[in-house]
MILUM-693008 format. One record per residue: x negated, y negated, z negated of N, C-alpha, C in turn. Coordinates in Angstrom, 1 decimal. Atoms other than C-alpha are relative to their C-alpha. Example, Ala and Ser with C-alpha at 12.3 -4.5 7.8 and 13.67 -1.06 7.14 Angstrom:
<nodes>
+--------+---------+--------+---------+----------+--------+--------+---------+--------+
| n_east | n_north |   n_up | ca_east | ca_north |  ca_up | c_east | c_north |   c_up |
+--------+---------+--------+---------+----------+--------+--------+---------+--------+
|   -0.9 |     1.2 |    0.0 |   -12.3 |      4.5 |   -7.8 |   -0.9 |    -1.2 |    0.0 |
|    0.9 |     1.1 |    0.0 |   -13.7 |      1.1 |   -7.1 |    0.8 |    -1.1 |   -0.8 |
+--------+---------+--------+---------+----------+--------+--------+---------+--------+
</nodes>
This chain:
<nodes>
+--------+---------+--------+---------+----------+--------+--------+---------+--------+
| n_east | n_north |   n_up | ca_east | ca_north |  ca_up | c_east | c_north |   c_up |
+--------+---------+--------+---------+----------+--------+--------+---------+--------+
|   -1.7 |    -0.1 |    0.4 |  -116.3 |     59.0 | -155.0 |    0.2 |    -0.6 |   -1.7 |
|   -0.2 |    -0.1 |    1.8 |  -115.3 |     57.8 | -158.7 |    1.1 |     0.8 |   -0.1 |
|   -1.1 |    -1.3 |    0.2 |  -113.3 |     60.1 | -160.3 |    0.1 |    -1.4 |   -1.3 |
|   -1.0 |     0.8 |    0.7 |  -110.8 |     58.2 | -162.6 |   -0.4 |     0.3 |   -1.9 |
|    0.2 |     0.0 |    1.5 |  -111.0 |     57.9 | -166.6 |    1.5 |     1.0 |   -0.1 |
|   -1.4 |    -1.4 |    0.1 |  -108.4 |     61.0 | -168.4 |    0.8 |    -1.1 |   -0.7 |
|   -0.7 |     0.6 |    1.3 |  -106.1 |     58.4 | -170.4 |    0.6 |     0.6 |   -0.9 |
|    0.1 |    -0.8 |    1.0 |  -105.1 |     60.8 | -172.6 |   -0.6 |     0.1 |   -0.9 |
|    0.9 |    -0.6 |    1.0 |  -107.7 |     61.1 | -174.3 |    0.0 |    -1.6 |   -0.7 |
|    0.4 |     1.2 |    1.1 |  -107.8 |     57.1 | -175.7 |    2.0 |    -0.3 |   -0.6 |
|   -1.4 |     0.3 |    0.5 |  -103.9 |     57.1 | -175.8 |    0.5 |     1.1 |   -1.0 |
|   -0.9 |    -1.1 |    0.9 |  -102.6 |     60.3 | -177.3 |   -1.0 |     0.7 |   -0.9 |
|    0.7 |    -0.9 |    0.5 |  -105.8 |     62.1 | -179.2 |   -0.7 |    -0.7 |   -1.2 |
|    0.4 |     0.2 |    1.3 |  -107.2 |     61.8 | -182.8 |   -1.5 |    -0.1 |    0.6 |
|    1.4 |    -0.1 |    0.3 |  -111.0 |     61.4 | -182.8 |   -0.7 |     1.5 |   -1.0 |
|    0.5 |    -1.5 |    0.7 |  -112.7 |     64.8 | -183.5 |   -0.8 |     0.1 |   -0.4 |
|    1.0 |     0.4 |    0.8 |  -113.5 |     65.7 | -186.6 |   -0.3 |     1.8 |    0.0 |
|    0.5 |    -1.3 |    0.3 |  -115.1 |     69.4 | -186.1 |   -1.7 |    -0.1 |    1.1 |
|    1.2 |    -0.3 |   -0.4 |  -118.7 |     70.0 | -185.6 |   -0.5 |     0.9 |    1.0 |
|    0.3 |    -0.7 |   -0.9 |  -118.7 |     72.6 | -183.2 |   -0.5 |    -0.6 |    1.2 |
|   -0.1 |     0.9 |   -1.1 |  -120.7 |     71.6 | -180.2 |    0.4 |     1.0 |    1.2 |
|   -0.4 |    -0.3 |   -1.6 |  -118.6 |     73.1 | -177.3 |   -0.5 |     0.4 |    1.2 |
|    0.4 |    -0.3 |   -1.7 |  -120.6 |     72.4 | -174.4 |   -0.7 |     1.1 |   -0.2 |
|    1.1 |    -1.4 |    0.1 |  -122.8 |     75.4 | -175.6 |    0.4 |     1.5 |    0.0 |
|   -0.7 |    -1.5 |   -0.1 |  -120.1 |     77.9 | -175.3 |    0.4 |     0.2 |    1.4 |
|   -0.6 |    -0.4 |   -0.9 |  -118.8 |     79.3 | -172.0 |    1.3 |     0.0 |   -0.2 |
|   -1.0 |    -0.4 |    0.0 |  -115.3 |     79.6 | -170.9 |    0.9 |     0.6 |   -0.3 |
|   -0.5 |    -0.7 |    0.6 |  -114.4 |     82.5 | -172.1 |    0.1 |     0.2 |   -1.8 |
|    0.1 |     0.5 |    1.0 |  -115.4 |     81.6 | -175.5 |    1.0 |    -1.3 |   -0.5 |
|   -1.3 |     1.2 |    0.5 |  -113.5 |     78.2 | -175.6 |    1.3 |     0.2 |   -0.2 |
|   -1.5 |    -0.1 |   -0.3 |  -110.3 |     79.8 | -174.4 |    0.7 |     0.4 |   -1.7 |
|    0.0 |    -0.4 |    1.6 |  -110.9 |     81.7 | -178.2 |    1.0 |    -1.6 |   -0.8 |
|   -0.6 |     0.7 |    0.9 |  -110.4 |     78.7 | -179.8 |    1.2 |    -1.6 |    0.3 |
|   -0.8 |     0.6 |   -0.2 |  -107.2 |     77.3 | -178.1 |    0.9 |    -0.5 |   -0.8 |
|   -0.8 |    -0.2 |    1.2 |  -104.8 |     78.3 | -180.9 |   -0.3 |    -0.5 |   -0.7 |
|    0.8 |    -0.1 |    1.2 |  -106.8 |     77.2 | -183.4 |    0.5 |    -2.3 |   -0.5 |
|    0.0 |     1.2 |    0.2 |  -105.4 |     74.0 | -184.5 |   -0.9 |    -1.7 |   -0.4 |
|    1.0 |     0.9 |    0.4 |  -108.1 |     72.2 | -186.1 |   -1.2 |    -0.2 |    1.3 |
|    0.8 |    -0.1 |   -0.7 |  -110.2 |     72.7 | -183.0 |    0.5 |    -0.6 |    1.1 |
|   -0.5 |    -0.3 |   -1.7 |  -107.9 |     72.3 | -179.7 |    0.3 |    -1.4 |    0.5 |
|    0.4 |     0.2 |   -0.6 |  -108.4 |     68.9 | -179.8 |   -2.0 |    -0.9 |    0.6 |
|    1.2 |     0.3 |   -0.5 |  -112.2 |     68.7 | -179.4 |    0.0 |     1.0 |    1.3 |
|    0.0 |    -1.2 |   -1.2 |  -111.4 |     71.9 | -176.8 |    0.5 |    -0.7 |    1.2 |
|   -0.4 |     0.9 |   -0.2 |  -109.2 |     69.4 | -175.6 |   -1.1 |    -0.5 |    1.2 |
|    1.3 |     0.6 |   -0.7 |  -112.0 |     67.2 | -174.5 |   -1.2 |     0.2 |    0.6 |
|    0.9 |    -0.8 |   -0.5 |  -114.5 |     69.7 | -173.4 |    0.5 |     0.7 |    1.3 |
|   -0.8 |    -0.2 |   -1.2 |  -111.8 |     70.8 | -170.7 |   -0.2 |    -1.2 |    0.8 |
|    0.5 |     1.4 |   -0.1 |  -112.0 |     66.9 | -169.7 |   -1.4 |     0.2 |    0.5 |
|    1.0 |     0.6 |   -0.3 |  -115.4 |     66.7 | -169.7 |   -0.5 |     1.2 |    0.9 |
|    0.8 |    -0.5 |   -1.1 |  -116.1 |     70.1 | -167.4 |    0.8 |     0.2 |    1.1 |
|   -0.9 |    -0.4 |   -1.4 |  -112.8 |     70.3 | -165.0 |    0.3 |    -1.6 |    0.6 |
|   -0.2 |     1.4 |   -0.7 |  -112.4 |     66.5 | -164.4 |   -0.2 |    -0.1 |    1.1 |
|    0.4 |     0.2 |   -1.8 |  -114.4 |     66.0 | -161.2 |    0.6 |     0.8 |    0.2 |
|   -0.2 |    -0.5 |   -0.9 |  -113.4 |     69.1 | -160.1 |    1.7 |     0.1 |    0.2 |
|   -1.6 |    -0.1 |   -0.2 |  -109.6 |     68.8 | -160.6 |    0.1 |    -1.4 |    0.7 |
|   -0.6 |     1.3 |   -0.6 |  -109.7 |     65.2 | -159.4 |   -0.4 |     0.2 |    2.1 |
|    0.3 |    -0.6 |   -1.5 |  -111.5 |     66.4 | -156.2 |    0.4 |     0.7 |    1.0 |
|   -0.9 |    -0.6 |   -0.8 |  -109.5 |     69.0 | -155.2 |    1.0 |    -0.8 |    0.3 |
|   -1.5 |     1.1 |    0.0 |  -106.3 |     66.7 | -155.6 |    0.0 |    -0.8 |    1.1 |
|    0.7 |     0.7 |   -1.1 |  -108.3 |     64.5 | -153.5 |    0.1 |     0.4 |    1.3 |
|    0.2 |    -0.8 |   -1.1 |  -109.0 |     66.7 | -151.1 |    1.1 |     0.4 |    0.8 |
|   -1.4 |    -1.1 |   -0.6 |  -105.1 |     68.2 | -150.6 |    0.6 |    -1.8 |    0.5 |
|   -0.7 |     1.5 |    0.3 |  -103.6 |     64.1 | -151.2 |   -0.7 |    -1.3 |    1.4 |
|    0.4 |     0.9 |   -1.0 |  -106.4 |     61.9 | -149.2 |   -0.3 |    -1.4 |   -1.2 |
|    0.3 |     1.4 |    0.5 |  -105.3 |     58.8 | -151.3 |   -0.4 |    -0.2 |   -1.6 |
|    0.8 |     0.1 |    2.3 |  -107.5 |     57.9 | -155.1 |    1.3 |    -0.3 |   -0.3 |
|   -0.8 |     0.4 |    1.4 |  -104.4 |     56.1 | -156.6 |    1.0 |     1.3 |    0.2 |
|   -0.6 |    -1.1 |    0.4 |  -102.4 |     59.3 | -155.9 |   -0.7 |     1.3 |   -0.5 |
|    1.1 |    -1.1 |    1.1 |  -105.0 |     61.9 | -156.9 |   -0.3 |    -0.3 |   -1.5 |
|    0.0 |     0.2 |    1.5 |  -105.4 |     60.1 | -159.7 |    1.1 |     0.2 |   -1.1 |
|   -1.5 |    -0.2 |    0.6 |  -101.8 |     59.9 | -160.6 |    0.1 |     1.3 |   -0.6 |
|   -0.7 |    -1.1 |    0.2 |  -101.6 |     63.5 | -160.3 |   -1.2 |     0.5 |   -0.9 |
|    1.1 |    -0.4 |    0.9 |  -105.3 |     64.2 | -162.0 |    0.8 |    -0.2 |   -1.7 |
|   -1.0 |     0.5 |    1.9 |  -103.4 |     62.3 | -165.4 |    0.7 |     1.2 |   -0.1 |
|   -0.9 |    -1.0 |    0.3 |  -100.9 |     64.5 | -165.1 |   -0.2 |     1.8 |   -0.4 |
|    0.2 |    -1.4 |    0.7 |  -102.4 |     67.8 | -164.9 |   -0.5 |     0.3 |   -1.4 |
|    0.3 |    -0.2 |    1.5 |  -104.0 |     67.2 | -168.0 |    0.6 |    -0.3 |   -1.0 |
|   -1.1 |     0.0 |    1.1 |  -101.2 |     66.4 | -169.7 |    0.7 |     1.1 |    0.0 |
|   -0.2 |    -1.4 |    0.0 |  -100.1 |     69.5 | -168.4 |   -0.7 |     0.9 |   -0.9 |
|    0.7 |    -0.6 |    0.5 |  -102.7 |     71.0 | -169.8 |    0.0 |    -0.1 |   -1.2 |
|    0.7 |     0.3 |    1.4 |  -103.2 |     69.8 | -173.1 |    1.6 |     0.7 |   -0.5 |
|   -1.7 |    -0.4 |    0.7 |   -98.8 |     70.6 | -173.5 |    0.0 |     1.9 |    0.5 |
|    0.5 |    -1.7 |   -0.7 |   -99.9 |     74.5 | -172.0 |   -0.9 |     0.5 |   -0.9 |
|    1.3 |    -0.6 |    0.3 |  -103.3 |     75.2 | -173.9 |    0.5 |     0.9 |   -1.0 |
|   -0.5 |    -1.4 |    0.7 |  -101.4 |     77.6 | -176.5 |    0.5 |     1.2 |    0.6 |
|   -0.5 |    -1.1 |   -1.2 |   -99.9 |     79.2 | -173.7 |   -0.3 |     0.6 |    0.4 |
|    0.8 |    -0.5 |   -0.4 |  -102.9 |     80.3 | -172.5 |   -0.1 |     1.3 |   -0.4 |
|   -0.2 |    -0.7 |    0.9 |  -103.1 |     84.0 | -172.9 |   -1.3 |     0.6 |    0.7 |
|    0.8 |    -0.7 |   -0.9 |  -106.1 |     84.6 | -170.5 |   -0.1 |     1.5 |    0.7 |
|    0.0 |    -0.9 |   -1.4 |  -104.6 |     86.8 | -167.8 |   -1.0 |    -0.5 |    0.9 |
|    1.0 |     0.2 |   -0.8 |  -106.6 |     85.2 | -165.3 |   -1.1 |    -1.1 |   -0.6 |
|    1.7 |     0.8 |    0.7 |  -110.0 |     82.8 | -165.8 |    0.4 |    -1.2 |    0.0 |
|   -0.3 |     1.0 |    0.4 |  -109.7 |     79.9 | -167.2 |    0.2 |    -1.1 |    1.4 |
|   -0.5 |     1.3 |   -1.0 |  -110.3 |     77.4 | -164.0 |    0.9 |     0.7 |    0.7 |
|   -1.4 |    -0.4 |   -0.9 |  -107.8 |     79.9 | -161.9 |    0.9 |    -0.8 |   -0.7 |
|   -0.6 |     0.4 |    0.8 |  -105.8 |     78.6 | -164.3 |    0.6 |    -1.5 |    0.2 |
|    0.1 |     1.1 |    0.2 |  -106.4 |     75.2 | -164.6 |    0.1 |    -0.3 |    2.0 |
|   -0.3 |     0.5 |   -1.6 |  -106.3 |     75.1 | -160.3 |    1.3 |     0.3 |    0.1 |
|   -1.3 |    -0.1 |   -0.5 |  -102.9 |     76.5 | -160.2 |    0.5 |    -1.2 |   -0.4 |
|   -1.0 |     0.6 |    0.5 |  -101.5 |     74.2 | -162.7 |   -0.3 |    -1.7 |    1.0 |
|    0.7 |     1.3 |   -0.8 |  -103.6 |     71.2 | -160.4 |    0.8 |     0.1 |    1.8 |
|   -0.6 |    -0.3 |   -1.2 |  -101.7 |     72.9 | -157.2 |    1.2 |    -0.3 |   -0.2 |
|   -1.5 |    -0.8 |   -0.4 |   -98.2 |     73.1 | -158.4 |   -0.1 |    -2.0 |   -0.6 |
|   -0.3 |     1.0 |    0.0 |   -98.5 |     69.3 | -159.4 |   -0.4 |    -0.5 |    1.0 |
|    0.0 |     0.7 |   -1.5 |   -99.8 |     68.2 | -155.9 |    1.1 |     0.1 |    0.6 |
|   -1.8 |    -0.5 |   -0.5 |   -96.8 |     70.3 | -155.0 |    1.1 |    -0.5 |   -0.7 |
|   -1.4 |     0.8 |    0.4 |   -94.3 |     68.4 | -157.0 |   -0.3 |    -1.1 |    0.3 |
|    0.6 |     1.2 |   -0.6 |   -96.1 |     65.3 | -156.2 |    0.7 |    -0.7 |    1.4 |
|   -0.7 |     0.1 |   -1.0 |   -95.4 |     65.8 | -153.0 |    1.3 |    -0.2 |    0.2 |
|   -1.7 |     0.2 |   -0.2 |   -92.1 |     66.8 | -153.3 |    0.8 |    -1.1 |   -0.4 |
|   -0.7 |     1.0 |    0.4 |   -91.1 |     63.9 | -154.8 |    0.1 |    -1.4 |    0.8 |
|    0.0 |     1.4 |   -1.1 |   -92.3 |     61.4 | -152.4 |    0.6 |     0.6 |    1.1 |
|   -0.7 |    -0.2 |   -1.1 |   -90.9 |     63.5 | -149.5 |    0.9 |     1.1 |   -0.4 |
|   -1.3 |    -1.1 |    0.4 |   -87.4 |     65.5 | -150.8 |    0.2 |     0.9 |    1.3 |
|   -0.2 |    -1.0 |   -0.8 |   -87.4 |     67.3 | -147.7 |   -1.2 |     0.2 |    0.7 |
|    1.7 |    -0.3 |   -0.4 |   -91.2 |     68.2 | -147.1 |    0.2 |     1.3 |    0.8 |
|    0.1 |    -1.2 |   -0.5 |   -91.3 |     71.6 | -145.1 |   -1.6 |     0.1 |    0.2 |
|    0.6 |    -0.7 |   -0.2 |   -94.1 |     73.3 | -146.1 |   -1.8 |     0.6 |    1.3 |
|    0.9 |    -0.5 |   -0.6 |   -95.1 |     75.0 | -143.3 |    0.1 |    -0.5 |    1.5 |
|    0.2 |     0.8 |   -1.1 |   -95.2 |     71.8 | -141.2 |   -1.4 |    -0.4 |   -0.3 |
|    1.4 |     1.2 |    0.4 |   -98.6 |     69.5 | -141.1 |    0.2 |    -1.0 |   -0.7 |
|   -0.6 |     1.0 |    0.1 |   -98.7 |     66.2 | -142.3 |   -0.6 |    -0.7 |    0.4 |
|    0.9 |     1.0 |   -1.2 |  -100.3 |     64.1 | -139.7 |   -0.3 |    -1.2 |   -0.8 |
|    0.5 |     1.2 |    0.4 |   -99.5 |     61.3 | -141.9 |   -0.5 |    -0.5 |   -1.4 |
|    1.0 |     0.5 |    1.1 |  -101.8 |     61.5 | -144.7 |   -1.2 |    -0.5 |    0.0 |
|    1.4 |     0.8 |   -0.5 |  -104.7 |     60.4 | -142.4 |    0.0 |    -1.4 |    0.1 |
|    0.0 |     1.1 |    0.5 |  -103.3 |     57.3 | -142.8 |   -0.8 |    -0.9 |   -1.1 |
|    1.4 |     0.5 |    1.0 |  -105.5 |     56.8 | -146.1 |   -1.3 |     0.3 |    0.4 |
|    1.5 |    -0.4 |   -0.5 |  -108.5 |     57.9 | -144.5 |   -0.9 |    -1.4 |   -0.5 |
|    0.6 |     1.2 |   -0.1 |  -110.0 |     54.7 | -143.5 |   -0.2 |    -0.9 |   -1.2 |
|   -0.2 |     0.7 |    0.9 |  -108.4 |     52.6 | -145.8 |   -0.1 |     0.5 |   -1.6 |
|    0.1 |    -0.1 |    1.8 |  -108.8 |     54.5 | -149.1 |   -1.5 |     0.7 |    0.2 |
|    1.3 |    -0.4 |    0.2 |  -112.3 |     56.4 | -148.5 |   -1.4 |    -1.1 |    0.6 |
|    1.7 |     0.9 |   -0.3 |  -114.7 |     53.5 | -147.1 |   -0.9 |     0.3 |    1.1 |
|    1.2 |    -1.0 |   -0.5 |  -116.0 |     55.6 | -144.3 |    0.3 |    -0.4 |    1.4 |
|    0.0 |     0.4 |   -1.2 |  -116.3 |     55.0 | -140.4 |    1.0 |     1.2 |    0.3 |
|   -0.6 |    -0.7 |   -1.1 |  -113.8 |     56.6 | -138.2 |   -0.6 |     1.2 |    0.8 |
|    0.7 |    -0.7 |   -1.0 |  -116.5 |     58.0 | -136.3 |   -0.5 |     1.1 |   -1.3 |
|    0.3 |    -1.0 |    0.9 |  -117.7 |     59.6 | -139.9 |    0.5 |     1.6 |    0.1 |
|   -0.6 |    -1.3 |   -0.2 |  -117.9 |     63.8 | -140.0 |    0.7 |     0.4 |   -0.9 |
|   -0.5 |    -0.1 |    1.4 |  -116.4 |     63.6 | -143.3 |    2.0 |    -0.1 |    0.1 |
|   -0.5 |     0.4 |   -0.4 |  -113.8 |     61.7 | -142.0 |    1.1 |     0.6 |    1.0 |
|   -0.1 |    -1.1 |   -1.2 |  -113.1 |     63.8 | -138.8 |    0.8 |     1.1 |   -0.7 |
|   -0.3 |    -1.3 |    0.4 |  -112.9 |     66.9 | -140.8 |    1.2 |     0.0 |   -0.6 |
|   -1.0 |     0.3 |    0.6 |  -110.4 |     65.4 | -143.2 |    1.1 |    -0.3 |    0.9 |
|   -1.3 |     0.7 |   -1.1 |  -108.1 |     63.7 | -140.5 |    0.6 |     1.6 |    0.5 |
|   -0.4 |    -1.2 |   -0.3 |  -108.4 |     67.7 | -139.2 |    1.0 |     0.8 |   -0.9 |
|   -0.6 |    -1.1 |    1.4 |  -107.1 |     69.3 | -142.3 |    1.5 |    -0.5 |    0.1 |
|   -1.4 |     0.8 |   -0.1 |  -104.1 |     66.7 | -142.2 |    1.1 |     0.8 |    1.1 |
|   -0.4 |    -0.5 |   -1.1 |  -103.2 |     68.7 | -139.0 |    0.2 |     1.7 |   -0.2 |
|   -0.3 |    -1.5 |    0.4 |  -102.8 |     72.3 | -140.7 |    1.3 |    -0.5 |   -1.2 |
|   -1.6 |    -0.6 |    1.3 |   -99.6 |     73.8 | -142.9 |   -0.6 |    -0.2 |   -1.0 |
|    0.3 |     0.1 |    1.4 |  -100.2 |     73.1 | -146.1 |   -0.1 |     0.9 |   -0.4 |
|    0.9 |    -1.1 |    0.9 |  -100.9 |     76.5 | -147.1 |   -1.2 |     0.2 |    0.9 |
|    1.4 |     0.0 |   -0.4 |  -103.6 |     76.8 | -144.6 |   -0.5 |    -1.1 |   -0.7 |
|    1.3 |     1.0 |    0.3 |  -105.1 |     73.5 | -145.8 |   -0.4 |     0.7 |   -1.5 |
|    0.7 |    -0.2 |    0.8 |  -105.1 |     74.6 | -149.3 |   -0.5 |     1.3 |    0.2 |
|    0.6 |    -0.9 |    0.1 |  -106.3 |     77.8 | -148.7 |   -1.5 |    -0.6 |    0.5 |
|    1.2 |     1.0 |   -0.5 |  -109.4 |     75.7 | -146.3 |   -0.6 |    -0.4 |   -0.9 |
|    0.2 |     0.7 |    0.9 |  -109.3 |     73.6 | -149.3 |   -0.9 |     0.7 |   -1.3 |
|    0.7 |    -1.1 |    0.7 |  -110.2 |     76.3 | -151.8 |   -1.8 |     0.5 |    0.1 |
|    1.2 |    -1.0 |   -0.5 |  -112.6 |     78.3 | -150.1 |   -1.2 |    -1.1 |    0.1 |
|    1.4 |     1.2 |   -0.8 |  -114.8 |     75.5 | -148.0 |   -0.4 |    -0.9 |   -1.1 |
|    0.3 |     1.4 |    1.5 |  -114.5 |     72.4 | -151.1 |   -0.4 |     0.6 |   -0.7 |
|    0.3 |    -0.4 |    1.6 |  -114.1 |     74.6 | -154.6 |   -0.9 |     1.1 |    0.3 |
|    0.8 |    -1.7 |    0.1 |  -116.0 |     77.7 | -153.4 |    0.6 |     1.1 |   -0.4 |
|   -1.0 |    -1.5 |    0.7 |  -113.4 |     80.2 | -154.7 |    0.0 |     0.9 |    0.4 |
|   -0.4 |    -1.0 |   -0.5 |  -113.5 |     83.5 | -154.1 |    0.7 |     0.4 |    0.8 |
|   -1.2 |    -0.7 |    0.0 |  -111.0 |     85.3 | -152.2 |    1.2 |     0.3 |   -0.8 |
|   -0.6 |    -0.2 |    1.0 |  -110.3 |     87.2 | -155.0 |    1.0 |    -1.3 |   -1.0 |
|   -0.2 |     1.2 |    0.6 |  -109.8 |     83.8 | -156.9 |    1.2 |    -0.9 |    0.4 |
|   -1.7 |     0.5 |   -1.1 |  -107.4 |     82.3 | -154.1 |    1.1 |     0.9 |   -0.2 |
|   -1.2 |    -0.8 |    0.1 |  -105.2 |     85.3 | -154.3 |    0.2 |     0.0 |   -1.5 |
|   -0.5 |     0.4 |    1.4 |  -104.9 |     85.0 | -158.1 |    0.9 |    -0.9 |   -0.3 |
|   -0.9 |     1.2 |   -0.3 |  -103.9 |     81.3 | -157.6 |    1.0 |     0.0 |    0.7 |
|   -1.0 |     0.2 |   -1.0 |  -101.7 |     81.7 | -155.0 |    1.1 |     1.3 |    0.0 |
|   -0.9 |    -1.6 |   -0.2 |  -100.3 |     85.3 | -155.4 |    0.5 |     0.1 |    1.2 |
|    0.1 |    -0.2 |   -1.7 |  -101.2 |     85.8 | -151.7 |   -1.0 |     1.5 |   -0.3 |
|    1.1 |    -0.9 |    0.2 |  -103.2 |     89.0 | -150.7 |   -1.3 |    -0.6 |    1.0 |
|    1.4 |     0.6 |   -0.3 |  -106.6 |     88.6 | -149.9 |    0.3 |     0.3 |    2.1 |
|   -0.2 |     0.1 |   -1.5 |  -105.8 |     90.0 | -146.1 |    0.7 |    -1.5 |    0.4 |
|   -1.0 |     1.2 |   -0.6 |  -103.3 |     87.2 | -145.9 |   -1.3 |    -1.4 |    0.0 |
|    0.6 |     1.3 |   -0.1 |  -105.6 |     84.5 | -146.8 |   -1.3 |     0.2 |    0.9 |
|    0.8 |     0.1 |   -1.2 |  -108.3 |     85.6 | -144.7 |   -0.2 |    -0.5 |    0.9 |
|   -0.9 |     0.2 |   -1.2 |  -106.1 |     85.5 | -141.9 |    0.1 |    -1.3 |    0.3 |
|   -0.6 |     1.7 |    0.5 |  -104.9 |     81.7 | -143.3 |   -1.2 |    -0.7 |    0.4 |
|    0.8 |     0.8 |    0.2 |  -108.5 |     80.8 | -143.3 |   -0.6 |    -0.1 |    1.6 |
|    0.5 |     0.2 |   -1.7 |  -109.7 |     82.1 | -139.7 |    0.7 |    -0.8 |    0.7 |
|   -1.0 |     0.7 |   -0.9 |  -106.6 |     80.5 | -138.3 |    0.0 |    -1.4 |   -0.5 |
|    0.0 |     1.4 |    0.9 |  -107.2 |     77.2 | -140.7 |   -1.6 |    -0.4 |    0.9 |
|    1.1 |     0.5 |   -0.5 |  -110.7 |     77.1 | -139.4 |   -0.5 |    -0.1 |    1.9 |
|   -0.1 |     0.0 |   -1.3 |  -110.2 |     77.8 | -135.6 |    0.9 |    -1.4 |    0.6 |
|   -0.4 |     1.2 |   -0.7 |  -107.7 |     74.9 | -135.4 |   -1.0 |    -1.3 |   -0.2 |
|    1.2 |     1.0 |    0.4 |  -110.4 |     72.8 | -137.2 |   -0.5 |    -0.5 |    1.1 |
|    1.1 |     1.1 |   -0.7 |  -113.0 |     72.9 | -135.1 |    0.6 |     0.0 |    1.8 |
|    0.0 |     0.4 |   -1.2 |  -111.0 |     72.7 | -131.8 |    0.6 |    -1.4 |   -0.3 |
|   -0.6 |     1.5 |   -0.2 |  -109.4 |     69.3 | -133.1 |   -1.4 |    -0.6 |   -0.3 |
|    1.2 |     0.4 |   -0.3 |  -113.2 |     68.4 | -133.7 |   -1.1 |    -0.2 |    1.2 |
|    0.8 |    -0.2 |   -1.3 |  -114.2 |     69.5 | -130.2 |    0.6 |    -1.4 |    0.8 |
|   -0.5 |     1.4 |   -0.8 |  -111.6 |     66.6 | -129.2 |   -0.3 |    -1.4 |   -0.2 |
|    0.8 |     1.5 |    0.6 |  -112.8 |     63.8 | -131.3 |   -1.0 |    -0.2 |    0.2 |
|    1.3 |    -0.3 |   -0.5 |  -116.3 |     64.8 | -129.9 |   -0.1 |    -1.2 |    0.7 |
+--------+---------+--------+---------+----------+--------+--------+---------+--------+
</nodes>
């Protein structure tokens, strides 16, 4: 699965003039440079290097279409760039980025389907699978992705964050503003539904 180039790098950014090697510092240290104008562009480039693939794959798992995921990923990093100075470190950097990605994904779906009900499944997304992923309809990954299309959006969100992104329940709770208990229940129901669907597809 190829990851798209973030166009904002070429279109809106100056060449870095900073000698600090940001690749050698962790996220918490990186955050300390967000408000420093002389470093912010290099910091943003480092954020793209660290999180572009994760954001794209997360959005792709939610939307399935490469083109849609590409567009949303661009929007996510534009939103990150616009809000770097506003990040206060109240949550982990990765959680903040996932929250932006989640919000941009929801915004994209609402623009495409203004009357969407996020408590209902979106089986029409399954149409993108064979066409976009170049996989056999018998491939286990296609079957799993198709099963996810039959989950309500909120259950799909929890499953993707837990199963694909390997976030802890505490991290997902921070991201979604949902209790850990409710998330565990949602994940359990999602797994049961997926198991039933995969069993039907055997």
